[in-house]
N, C-alpha and C positions, 0 to 999 in steps of 0.2 A: 504494500500500500504506500503510495507516494504522497504522503502528507508533509507539507512544509509549514514551519512555525517561524515567527520572528526571531532574529538573532538576539543575543544577550543585550546588545546596544539598543536594538529596536524595542525589545520588551521594556527596557528601562525608560525609554522615552515615553512610551504609551502609559506605563504605570505611573510615572511621575506627573505627567501633564493631563491625563484623562483616565486614570484608573477608576474603573466602575465597580458597582456593588452587585446586588443580587440580580440574576438574569431576568429580563422582561420580554425580550423578543430576539428573533434570529433574522439576520440579514444575509440573503444569498445573492451572489452576483455571478452571472455567466456571460460569456461573449454574446453579442447581439447577432452575429452571423456565424453559423456552424455548418458542418457537413456530416452526413450519416457515417458512423463508424470512426470518425476522426476524433482523437482525444481532445478534450477541452479542459480549460482551467476553471475550477469552481472556488470562489472566495466564500468563506463562512465567517461571520462575526456574531457572537452571542453578546448582546449589549444590555445594559440596565435601562431604567426608565428615562434617563437623560440621553441615551444613545452612546454612552461610554462603554468600552469593552469590559465585560464582567471579569472581575478578579476572583469571584466566588464560585463560578460554575465548575463543577467536577462531574464529568460524565461524557456521554456520547451524543452527538447530533446525527441522526440518520436522515439522509437526503434521498428522496425517492423521485421518480419521474424519468430517470435515465434508463439505459439498457439494464443496468444493475444498480441496486441500492448502494449507497456509500455511507459508511459510518466514520465520523470524525471525532476522535477522542480529545478531551480537554482536561487540564489539571488545575485545580484551585491554586491560587497564588500567582497565576500568570494571566496576562490578558488573553481572553478567549477568542483569538482570531487565528485563522489558518487558511492555507491554500491546498487544494487537492488537484493534482494533474493526472488525468486519465479517465475522467467521466466521458461516456460516449452516449450518443443518441442513435437509434437504429432506424429512424423513419423520417422522410421529408415532412415539413410542416412547421407550424408554430408550437413551441413547447414552453412550459414553465416547470421548474423543479419545485419541490415542496418538502417541508419538514415540520415536525411538531415540537412544541415546548409548552409545558404546563397546560395541556389540553387545547392549545390553539394551533392553527395551521398557518404557516408563513410561506409565501411564494417568492420565487426568484423573479428577477426581471425576465421578460420574454426573450426567446432566441428563435431566429428563423433558420431552420435546418434544411439545407437544400443541396442537391448534387450540382446545381449551377455554380459556376465559379464567380460568385458575387464578391465585390470588394469588401474587405473587412470594415467594421465600424468600431472605432476606438473612442472611449468616453473620457472626458477630462473636465477639470475646473480651471478656466483661464484667469481667475480673478480672486486670489487669496491674499489676505494681509496677515503679516506676522508682527511680532513686537518691534521689528525694525522699521515699521511704518510710523512709529510714534503717534498712533491714532487709536483711541480707545485702548490704551496699553493694558489696563487692568483686565481686559477680557481676552487680549491676544495671547498667543503662545509662540514658541520658538520656531525658527526656520526648520530645524530638525524635525519638529513635530509635524509641520506641513507635509513634508515628504514621506515620513513614516506612516502618518495617518492616511495619506492618499493611497499608498501602496497596500497597507494591511487592513485598515478599517473601512475605508470607502471602496476599496477594490477598483480604483481608477487605473486607466491605462496611461494617462499623462496629466501633468499639472503645471501651473505657472503661478508661483508667488509673484504678485505684482505690487510690491511695496511702494509707498509714496516717496517722491523725491522733492516735491515743491514745498515752498515756505520753510526751507531749512530743515526738512525732515530726513535728509540723507547726508551722509558724509562719504569721503573716499573710503574710509575703513569699512563702513556698512556695505558700500558697493562691492568692495573686494570680497567681503564675506558672502554676499549673495551669489556672486559669480562662482566662487570656489565651491559652495554647497550645491549649486545647480549642476555644475559639471560632475561633481562627485556622486550625486544621486542619479544621474542620467544613466540608465541601463537599457539599451535598445532591446526590444522584445519583451521587457518586463515593466518598466516605468520610464517614459520619456519625459524629460523636463524641458520646459520652454523658457528661454530667457525673456524676462518681461519686467516692466515697471510702470507705475502710474504717474503721468504728468498732468498736472492740473492747469487748465486754461480758464480765463475769465469768461463770464457770461457774454454771449454774442460772438465770442472768438473760438467757439467750438466746445466749450465746457471741458469736462474731464475725459481724458483719453488714456488708454493703456497702449504702451509701445511693446511690440513683440519683435524679437530679433533671432537671427540664427546663431549669433555669437555675442559675447559680452564685450563692448568697447571699453576703452580705458576709463571713461567716466560717462555718466549720463548726460543727456541734453534736457534742459528745462527752460521753457519759454513762458513761465507764468506771468512775469511782470509786464511784458510788452508784446508777447507773441500771439500766434494763432495756430490752428491746425496746419496751415500751409507752411508757416515759418518753422514750426517744429520739425516737419518732414524735410524741409530744406537744410536745416542744421544737422539732422540725422544723416543726411547724405554725405556730410563731411567726415563722419565718424564710421560709417558702415558702407559696405559694398552695395551697388545697385541690386535690388531684389533680396536684400538681406534684412529688411525691416518693413513693418507696416504699422498703422495706428488704428485703434478701434474706439469710437466714442461710446460712453455708457451713461445711464440714467440721464438722458438728454432733456428730460422734462422737469428736472429738479429746479425748484425756485432758487435763483441766485447762481445756478451752475448750468443754465439752459444751453443746450448745444444745437442751436438752429442751423449751424454750418452753412452760412450764406455762400453763394457762388464765389465770392471774392477770396474766401479762405479754404474752399474745398480743394484738397490736394489731388483728387482724381481717384478712379476705381482701383488702380494698382496699389496706391499708398494707403487708401482707406477702403479695404475690400469688404468690411463687415461692420455690424453694429451689435452691441449687447442689448438684446430685446427684453431680457429678464434678468433680475438679480434679487437678492433679499430686500432690496429697496422697493421692488415691485415690477410691474410689467409696463413697458413703454410702447406697446404695439400701436394703439390708437386711443384718442381721447374718449373717455367713457367706458374703457375696458373694466372688467370687474375687479381687477387687482392692481390698481395704479399706485404710483408713489403717493405718499401722504400729503406732501406739499408740492403742487405742480405749477410750473410756469405757464402763463396763459398763451404764449406764442406758439407758432407752428413748429414744434420741436419733437413731435412723436415720430416713431419709425415710419408710419404711413405718410406723414407730411414730407419726410425726406425722400421716400421712394416716389411719391407723386411728382417730385421735381426732377426725377431722372437720376438720382444717385444710386449706383449699383451696389447695394449692400446685402451681403449674406447675413445670416443670423447666427449669433452665438449667445449662450447663456452662461452665467457664472454666479458664484455666491456673493462676491464683494464682501466676503465674511470678515468680520473683525473679531472673530474668536479662533481663527486659524484652523477651522474644521472644514476641509475641502468637501464640497458636494453634500453637506449635511446641515440639519438644524442643530442648534446647540443651546448653551445656557443663555440667560437673558442678556440682550444687548439693547442699545437705544431703540425706542419704539418705532423708529422709521426703518428698522432692519428686521421686520418680523414676517416677511413673506417666505414662501417656499424657496429652498436653495435652487440655484440654476446650474445647468450642466450643458456641455457642448459635445455633440457627436460628430466625429469627422470620418469620412470615408477615405482610406489611404491604403496603399499596397502593403506597407510595413509599419510596425510601431517603432518609429524613430523620430527624433527631434525634427529632422529635416522634412519628413513626410507629413507630420502633424502641421508644421508651419506651412508647407505647400498646400495642404488641404484647405486651411482657413484662407490663405491668400487667394486660392482659386474658388472660394465660396462653395467648396464641396463639403458642406457642414450643415447641421441643423441644431436648433436650441431646444432645451426642455427645462421643465421645472418640476422638482419633487421626486422624480424617478426617471429611470432609463426607459423611455418609450420607443418602441420600434416604429419607424416611420419610413415608408418607401413610397415615392410619388413620382409621377412624370406628367408633363403637359405636352401633348402632341409628340410624344417620344423624347422630349428634352428633359434632362435631369435638372433638379433644383440647383440654382446658382449659375445657370447658363443663359445665354441669349440665343434667340432663334429668329432668323429672317422670316417675315410673314407678310408677303405683299398682297395676298388675296384677302381682303377684309370680310368677304362673305363666307369664307371657308370655315367650317366648324372646327372646334378644338376639343379633341377627346382628352380627358384627364382621368388618371387612375391613381387610387390611393389605397395602400394597405397599412394598417396600424395595429399594434398590440401593446398591452400594458400589464403591470403587475395585478391591477384590479380592473373593475369594469370601466369601459369607455362610454361617456355620455354622448359625445358628439365628434364627428369628423366634418370639418367645414372647409370649403374651397372659397377663397377670397379673390376677387378680381379688382384690381386697382384699389385694394384695401377694404372692399365691401363684400360681405358674404353673398355668394350667388347660389350655393348649393350646400345642403346639410344632410347628414346621415347619422342616425342614432343607433349604434350597435346594441347597447344595453348588455354587453358582455365584455370579456377581456380582450377580444380581438374583433376586427371588422374589415370589410373591403367595400370601397366606394368607387363606382364608375359613373362619370358624368360627362356629357358632351355639351359644351357651351356653343350653341348655334346662333346666338345673337350677333348680328353683324357688327364688326368693329368700327364701322364708319363713324358712328357717333360716340365711340368710347376712347378713341385715341387721346393720349396725353402728349404734350409737346415739351421738349427739353433741349437746351443747348448741348447737353451731354450725350443724349441718345437719339435726338430727332423725335419722330413719332413712335410711340410705344404703348403697350399694355402689359401689365405684369400680373402674375398669379402667385399666390402662396397658399399653403395648407395649414390649418390649425386643428389640433387634437385636444380635447378636454376630457379629463377623467372624473369619475365620481369623487375621487379623493381630492380634487382640486388641481392635481398635476396636469401640465399641459406640454405640448410640443408644437414647434413652428418650423415648417420647411423653409429653406432659403427660397427666394422668389425665382420664377422663370420669366424672362423678359421677351416679349414678342416685338420685334422691330419692324415697323411698317415702311 
């Protein structure tokens, strides 16, 4: 039996910074894309009522739903987290694994098992803060904890601590520490670490942005005092190679930090390929959505507002956690950080820093909140995040969506130009939706100096638990 447990160092980090008590639930994580008969990796975490790894659990967790049941033993006095390599599924289709604890059943995230050679999906949190941010320090944890928790507790494939640098919150020493830890924890095929930091910009100049990089430059670039999203990218060009960085705006609707990204400061689709549509601050998809930020800017700074102007933005989700718990809820934080945690799924050929970076840069990604939701969609054969030439305005557009979640799905919705045009209510943990939009595009075209005439589509999935997923858009260019 190939069961792996944290090392002595990793155990010490978990026990010191999040040692849990009596077991309350079990969290099971499996890959989103699998193949029949091919061994897969199963993450198991027995956690207490706060979501901390139990130090009191002594016994076995038996996981069922695979070709053979798997028993994972744990020992009291150590964090109850483990990885099992070798679980197999023997049939095509959507699957969930399950286990019992205290008379309750706990399911894994769904996996799509297929003989087709589908590109893997890798899950990560691109927006974690540690004590190095000097922001809500009493709640934050160490940089070591971020990486160890991402790997063992959250079962993530990749993670990006994005600590603050603006307003004097970073030093060369902190910067060097972040770079060293990122490279030390980077383990291709196990946990990819993405170099990142948060650069704050003033309202009307782009708001807060995360900078993502392929390597760590000698020192960060900060444009808070006088800069904008455009000047930030221009100065990054002096420190990094072309194609080696991009920026992602987040919580663009926040009062005082609004990120309207006017055309004068828009750096273009290659340097700003995505937007954070959800974090623990809330959802910024459109004004009036059911889970908005608590204090919102009145201007046109929602995701749909930016898309309507022709900004080609894929979707990512992150926690923006100030408790350093990747992809998770955690102990009380300021009341404006009380939404579900966000995650990002990338489709990439391999689990490496370079491939995760390239997937987000190419908008080959989707966002989720609360849990790992399987989402597969296409618009007239085009994958999310891509553009499609569409000269015949009368030609119908077939759209297909498949989705699955840990719990029941309330709705699968297709949005055109940000407005819902079709809705399906599966009422169970998985569903399929096929819709043909045959309304002529002649009266629907939007116009932009960036794209010309265009129409865009994206998909939204909402679960009974409140968890959601959003596909990156598909742009039809007229």
